[in-house]
N, C-alpha and C positions, 0 to 999 in steps of 0.2 A: 345245285352247282352254281347257279346265278347268284344266290345269296352269299356264297363263299367268295366269289369274284368281287362283289360289291364291298364286302368287308375288307378284303386285301387292298382295294383301291383307296378306301377311306383311310386306312392305316398309313399307306404310302404318302398320301397328301398331307396327313398330320405330321409325319416325319420331315417332309420337305419344308413345311412352314416353320418347324422348330429349328431346323438347320439354318435357314435364311435369317431368322431373328437373332440367332447366336452369332452369325457372321457380322451382322450389323453392329452388335454390341462390341465385338472385338476389333474390327478393322474399319468400321465405317465412321464418317464425320470428321471434322477438322481436329488436329491435335491441340491440346491445351496450350495457352500462351503463358510464358514465364514472366512474371513481374518482379523486378528487383526490390528488395526491402527498402523502405523509406526511413532515413535517419534524420532526426531533428538536429539542426546545427547547434553546436555549443556556443555560448556567448563568448565574445572576444573582448579581452580587457584592453582598454586604451588608456594611456597616461592622461591625467587630468589636464585640462587647458591651463596654461601658465597664468598665474595671478600674482600681483604685487602685495596682496593682503598678508599682513603678519609683521612680527618684530624682525629687526635686523641689527647687526653690529659689524663694524668694519674699521679700517684705518685710512689715513690720508697723508700726503706730503705735498709741499708746494712752496709758494713765496708770498711775502706780505710787504706792503709799502705803506708808510704812514705819511701824513701831510698835516701841517699846522701853520698857524699865523701867530707868531710870538711878538708881543710889544711890551715896552716898559714905560713907566711914568717919569723917570728921572733923566735918562740919557738919550732918549729918542730912538732907542733900539726898535727896529721894525724888520723882523724876520718874516716877511710875508711870502705866502705860497711856497714855503720850503718843504722839501720831501727828501726822504732818504733813498739810498740805492737799493733797498730791499734786503730782506733777510729770509733765510730758510725757515719754514715751519713744518711741523710734523705732529701727528696725534691720531685721535680716533673719534668715532661717532657711534651713536646708537639711536634707534628710533622705531616708529611704528607707522605702517601704511594701511590704508583701507581702500580697496578698489570696488567701484560699482560702475558697470558698463566699461567705458574706456576712460573714466575719470578716477584719479587717485588723490586722496587727501591723507595727511599725516602730520607727525610732529617729530622733530629731530634735535638732539643735543650733541654738540661736539666740543672738543677741547684740544688745543694745539699749543705746544711749546715753540717759542720763537728763538732763533739763534741769538746768542748774546754778543752781537756786534756793536761796536761804537759807531754810531752814525754822526759824523762830524760835519759841521758847516763852518767854514773859515772865511777870512778875508772881509768880514763885516766891520765897517768903521762907524763908530757912534761918536757924536760930539762929546767932548770933555774927557773921554776915556780912551780914544783911539781904537785900535783893532780889538775885536773880541772873537771868541770861539764858542760855538754852541754844540753840545754833544747830547746824545740820548742812548739809553740801553733798552733793549726789548726783553720782555719776560714771557707772558703767556696770554692767550686769547681763548675765550669760551663764548659760545652763542647758544641760544634756544630759539627755535623758529618753527612756524607752521610751514608745511610743504603742500603744494597743490600742483597737479599736472595732468597731462593727457598721455595715453599710451598708444603706440602703434606697433603691433606684434610684440616683440621683446624690447622695444625702446620705450623709455619714459622721458618726456620733456617736462621739466618742472620749474617752478619759481618758489621762493621762500621769503618769509617776512617774519621779523621778531625782534629780539634784543640781544645785546652782547656786552661783554666786559673784558677789559684788558688790565693786566698788572705789570708795571714796569718802573724803571727809574727814568722819568720822562725827559726832563730838560735840565742841563747844567750849563751855566753861562760863565765864561772865564775871560778875564782881561789879559790880553797878550802882553801888554806893557809891564804889568807888575805881578801877574800870576794869581791875582785875587779871583775867587770864584764863588758862586752860590748855586746850590742845587735846589731847584723848585720842583714841586710835585714828586718828591722822592718816595720810592717804595710805596706806591699807592695803587688804587683801583679806580678806573674810570668806566663809565657805562654809556650806552647809547642805543640807537636803533639799527636794525639790520635789514637789508634786502639782498637778494641774490637770485641766481638762475643756474641751471645745470642740465646735463644730459646723462642718463644712466642706461646701460645696456646689460640685459640679463644674458650671461654666458651659458648658464644651465638653470635648472629649476631653483637652485639655491645660491649661486654665485653671480655677482654683478660687478661692473666697473663703472666709474663715473668721472666726469670733469665738471668743475663748478667755479663760478665767480661770485664773490661776496663783497659788499660795501658796508662797512660799519661806521656810522656817523656818531661821534662821541660828544660828550658835553664839554662846553667851554669852561675854563678854570681860571681863577685868579689867585696869585700867591703874593703875600706881602713879606718882604725880607725883614727879619728882626733887626732892631736898631743896633748900630755898631758895625764896623767893617766897611769895606769899600762900597758894597751895594746896600748898606744898612738903610732901611726905610723905603727902598724901592718897591714898586708894585709891578709884577710881571703878570701878563694876561696871555693865556694860551687859547686862541679863538678858533672855533670850528675845526677841531682836530678830527681826522678820520683815518681809517685803515682799510686798504683794499687788498683782497686776497684772491689768489688763483690756486686751486687745489685739484689733484687727481687722487682717486681713492678706489677702494673696493668694499663690498658689503657681502656678508653671509646672511641670506634670507631664510627665516624660519617660517616658510609658507607651505607647510604640509597641508594637504587637503584630500578628500576622498576621490577615488577614480570614478569613472563612469563606464557603463557597459553599453555595447551597441551590437545589434545583430548584423553579421556581414551581408553584403548584397549578393 
C-alpha cells in the first residue's frame, strides 16, 4: 500500500512541474518590443550651382557719341574738341566665358548699326573763306575684346579691353559763302583700341541682362584734297578721334552642366 501511495505522489509532482513550465512559456516574461523598419533615404537632386562658363549670344541698344579735332593747312580751320549730339545704336554680341572660383575670363565680339543722323557743326569762321559747316554721318561699329571680371552670387562685374572698327562717312566741309564742299575720309573704315566696363545680372540659369560703357580710341587720319576746286590742294587732319558708347543688353547663356546629389540632413 505504501508503495502505491509513493507512486501516486511522484506522478502528481511530475504533473505539477509540467503545468508550471507550460504556464511560464505561455504567459510569463516581458512581451516582445516592435521595431519599425528602417528605410534608407533616397538621394535628393539639387540644381547645379550657377556658373558663367559657356557660350552666349544676345542683343543691345544704346547711344554713341564721337569726338574729333579737325584742322586744315590752307585756311586755318581748327575744329577742336568737337563732338556730336549722339546717335542711337543697336545690334548684338556673342562670346564665351570661363569661370574658376569667383573669377570670370572670356572673349566677346559685338556689332552695332549707328543711326544715320547728320551731325552738323556750324558757325565756324575761317580766314579767307568766311563761315563753314562741318557734317558727318554714322554707319556701323564693331569690337572684339577680352572680358575679365569677378562674380558675387548672380552678379558679374567686368572690364574689357581689345580693338574696334567703325565705318562711316566721316567729315564733309562746306563753305557757307559759295556752297563749295569737300568730303574727307568718305565711306571708309577706321580702327583703334577699346576699353570698357559693365555689370551683368543673371535672371535665370540661362538669361542675363547688362549695362556697359565703352571707349573706342581711333587712329588719326590725314586727307589731301585733289587739285582743283575751292579746297583743291588743302590738307585736312582728323586728330585723336574717339567714340564713346553706353549700351544696355541681354544674353542667352549656354551654360548647361551636371547636377549634384546630396543626402538630406
